[in-house]
N, C-alpha and C positions, 0 to 999 in steps of 0.2 A: 332509641325511643324510651320515653319515661316509663318506668315500671310502677304501676299503681297496685295497692292492696286489692284483694278479691272483694267484690261487692255483690250482694244479692239484692235484687230490686223487687219490692212488693208495692201493692197499691191499697188494698183494703182487706178487712178480715171479718168473717161472720156476717155476710149479707148486708152490708151497708145499703140503705135505701137508694142512694144515688149512684152506687158503684156499678161498674161493668161486671156482670157475673163471671165472665171469662177470667178476669184478673182478681176475683175475690177468692181469698184463701180461707178455708175453714180452720178453726182452732185445732182440731185433731191433726190435720195435715201439717200445720205449722209446728206443733209440738213434736210430731214424728220426725220432721226434718231436722229440727234443732237437736233433738236427742241423738239422732244418727250422726250428725256433725260432731257432737261432743265425743261420741263413742269411737270415732274413727281415728282419733289422735293425730290430726293433721299437723299439729304444731302451731296452729294459729286459729283464730276465729274470724270469719269473714265480717266485713262491715255490713250492717243491715241498712239498706237505703229504702225509704218509703216516700212515694210520690202522692200528690193531690191534697193530703191533709184531712182525710175522712175522720169522723169521730172515733171509729174503732182503732185508729192509730194511737190514741192517747194511752190507753192501758197497756197495749202491746209494747209501745216504745218504753214505757216505764219499766215493765217487767224485763225487757231485754237489757236495759241498763243495769238493773239489779243483778242480772246474770252475766255481767261483765262484757256484754257486746257493745261495740261502738255503733251508734245509731245516728243517722242523718235523715231529716224530714224536710221535704220540699213542698212548699205551700203554694196553692193557687191563691194569690193574695186578694183578689176581688171577692173570694168566698170566705175569708176569715170572719168567723162569727155568724155565718149564715146557717140555715138549717142543714144538719148532717155533716157539718165541718167544724174543725177546731176553732176556738176563739182565742183572743189575745191572752187571757189569763192562763189557758192551758198551754199555749206556746211558751209563755214565760216560765211556767213550771217545768216543762220538758227541758228548756234551755238550762235551768238551774241544776238539772240532773245530769247535764253533760251531753244532751242531744243537740246535734248541730242543725240549726234551722236555716234553710235556704229557700230559693225561689223556684217555682214551677211556672213562671211568668205570671202576668196579671189576670188574664182570662182564659188561659190554656189553649191558645191558638198554635197551630202547627207553623213554626217560624219559617219553614222552608217554602211556604206558599203565600206569605203575606208581603205587602209592599214595604218599602223602606220606612215610611212614617209610622206604619203599624208596628213594625219591628222595634223601632225606638220607643214607642209608647209602651209596648208590652214589657220591655226590659226596664225602663226607667220608672214607670209607675209601680212596678213590683218592688224595685229596689227602694223607692221612697217609703213604701209601706213597711218594709222590714226595718229600715233605718229609724222610723218613728217608734217601732216596738222595741228595738234593741239599739238605742243610740250609742251604747258603749262599744258595739262591735265595729271593727274596722273594715271587714270584708265579708262577702257572702258568696256562696256557690250557686250555680244555676243548673237545674235539671231540664233538659229539652223535652217539651211535650211531644208525644208520639215519636220521639227520637229524631225529629225532623231538623235538618240543618243544611246550610250551604256554606261555602267559604266566607261569603259576606256575613252570614249569621254568626259564625265563629269569630270573625274579626271584630264585629261590634259588640258581641256579648262580652268579650274579654276587655272591653273598655270600662265595664262597670262591675264585672264579676271576676273573682279570683280563679275559678275553675269551672269547667263545663262538663256535665255528666250526660252520657248517652243512655239509650235503652237497649244497647247491643252489647253482647259479651266480647265482641271482637275489637281488639285495639286496631285503630285505623292508621296505616302508614301516612306520614306527612301531616298528621293531626295530633301532635304530641300533647296538646292541651285538652283533648277530648277523653274523658275518663270512662272506660267501659264498665258495664254492669250486667249481670246475668238476670234476666227477667224471670220471675217465678210466677206462674199462673195456675189455674185450677187443674190443668192437665200435665203439669210438670212432674216428672218422676224424681224420686230421691236419688236414683242412680245417675241421672243426667246432671244433677246439682253436684254430686260428689265427683263426677268425671271432670267437671269444670274446675272445682276447687283443687283437684289433684293435677291440673294442668295437662290433661289427656289431649292427644292430637285431635284436631277438628276432623269430623267426618267429611268425605268428599263433597257432599251436597252443600255443606256449609262453606267450604272453600270456593265453590262455584258462586254461591250467593255473595261472598265477600269480593270476588273478582268483578262481578257485575256491579256491585255497589261502588267499587273504586273507579270503574270506568265512568259511571254517572257523576261521581265527584270530580273527576278530572275535567269532564265536559263543563260542569257547573263552574269550576275554577277558571276555565278559559273564558267563559262568558263574563265572569265577575272581573277578571283582569282587564278585559276589553272595556267594561263599564267604568272602572277606575281610571283607565287611560283617557277615556272620553271626558270624564269629569275634570281631570287634571288639565286637559287642554282647554277647557272652558273656564278654568280658574275657580271652580266651585269647590274649593278645598274645605269649606266648612261642613260638608256632609260626607266626607271620605275619612 
């Protein structure tokens, strides 16, 4: 399985008006976490991954880059420039500082629950928006809204994005292109983040969660393979 660098996933900072309070991180909590990571001498700094593109991400991402963190920001592209979200000029400034800008789909739909045509629309509309802002970039990454995916979602996402990021800290067997991230929310303890960064063994309940998830994924994969077989038999190769 491909080994990816450790990533910490954030959403918003300091009570953004449109943000989910559960995922909103106060500045004191963020500073405490970053200070502790620095003091632990892990031998590396985790990549800071930020979803949605709320306005509060702008100054945070800049300061993180000044502090030598690698930062990636995944934008809901239909909200670029709208109230409470980053605009084109801010995205371009972040990009000039070395922040990797990617897609969080066009309208933030759970891709595991949408039909095929909506899936294609979410992926390609978002990609076109990013290509218009950054015409010099050859590839973009995708962050999955709500962490939702199926084998079909992964298949089609990889036709237009170079990598796919989940919102789970668990690497998923048989999904080597799915990049894990540790989600940090308002109730996350510094201890749990450090345990993740140190590669501590997963607690039993997390292993049970992972085994249940894998069973659902296998069932979804079986359904998807049956669908592809049916399409191939009907010669509808243009949508597979």
